C-alpha positions as CSV (number, residue, x, y, z in Angstrom):
1,M,-2.7,-2.7,-9.3
2,Y,-2.4,-6.0,-7.4
3,I,-2.8,-8.1,-10.6
4,I,0.3,-6.6,-12.0
5,A,2.2,-7.3,-8.7
6,I,0.9,-10.9,-8.7
7,A,1.9,-11.4,-12.4
8,W,5.4,-9.9,-11.7
9,L,6.0,-12.2,-8.8
10,Y,4.8,-15.2,-10.8
11,I,7.4,-14.4,-13.5
12,T,10.2,-13.9,-11.0
13,V,9.3,-17.3,-9.3
14,L,9.7,-18.9,-12.7
15,M,13.0,-17.1,-13.3
16,A,14.2,-18.2,-9.9
17,A,13.3,-21.8,-10.6
18,T,15.6,-21.9,-13.6
19,E,18.7,-20.8,-11.6
20,K,21.4,-23.4,-11.1
21,T,21.6,-23.2,-7.3
22,I,19.0,-22.5,-4.6
23,T,21.0,-19.5,-3.4
24,A,21.0,-18.0,-6.8
25,G,17.3,-18.7,-7.1
26,L,16.4,-17.0,-3.8
27,L,18.6,-14.0,-4.5
28,S,17.0,-13.7,-8.0
29,F,13.5,-13.8,-6.5
30,V,14.3,-11.3,-3.7
31,F,16.2,-8.8,-5.9
32,Y,14.1,-9.1,-9.1
33,G,10.8,-9.8,-7.5
34,L,10.1,-8.9,-3.9
35,L,12.1,-5.7,-3.5
36,P,11.0,-4.0,-6.7
37,C,7.4,-5.1,-6.2
38,A,7.3,-3.8,-2.6
39,L,8.8,-0.5,-3.6
40,L,6.3,-0.1,-6.4
41,L,3.3,-0.9,-4.1
42,W,4.6,1.5,-1.5
43,I,5.1,4.3,-3.9
44,L,1.7,3.8,-5.6
45,G,0.1,3.6,-2.1
46,V,1.3,6.9,-0.9
47,N,-1.4,8.9,-2.6
48,H,-4.1,6.5,-1.4
49,R,-2.9,6.7,2.2
50,R,-2.8,10.5,2.0
51,F,-6.3,10.6,0.6
52,K,-7.6,8.3,3.4
53,K,-5.9,10.5,6.1
54,H,-7.5,13.6,4.6
55,Q,-10.9,12.0,4.5
56,K,-10.6,10.9,8.1
57,S,-9.6,14.4,9.2
58,L,-12.6,15.9,7.4
59,L,-15.0,13.4,9.0
60,E,-13.6,14.2,12.4
61,E,-14.0,18.0,11.8
62,E,-17.6,17.4,10.6
63,V,-18.5,15.4,13.7
64,G,-16.8,18.0,16.0
65,D,-18.8,20.8,14.4
66,Q,-22.1,19.1,15.0
67,D,-21.4,18.3,18.6
68,G,-20.3,21.9,19.4
69,A,-23.5,23.4,18.0
70,D,-25.8,21.6,20.5
71,T,-23.9,22.5,23.6
72,N,-23.9,26.3,23.3
73,R,-27.7,27.0,23.6
74,D,-28.9,30.2,25.0
75,E,-32.1,29.7,27.0
């Protein structure tokens, strides 16, 4: 996933370098490169963040269940 983002940013840097003014080059890089790339990485990362959060909650429940079983002994 990151290789695509790196390649896209490389292409937009080359596009920005061919602009007539520095301002046009910066605007081209920001609007053709950084913003779409950041949006794409954020959208594609939503499922990964959700998965990691779910795994963390399952791990916390598992640790909580193990601790509770030892404290309630009947002697």
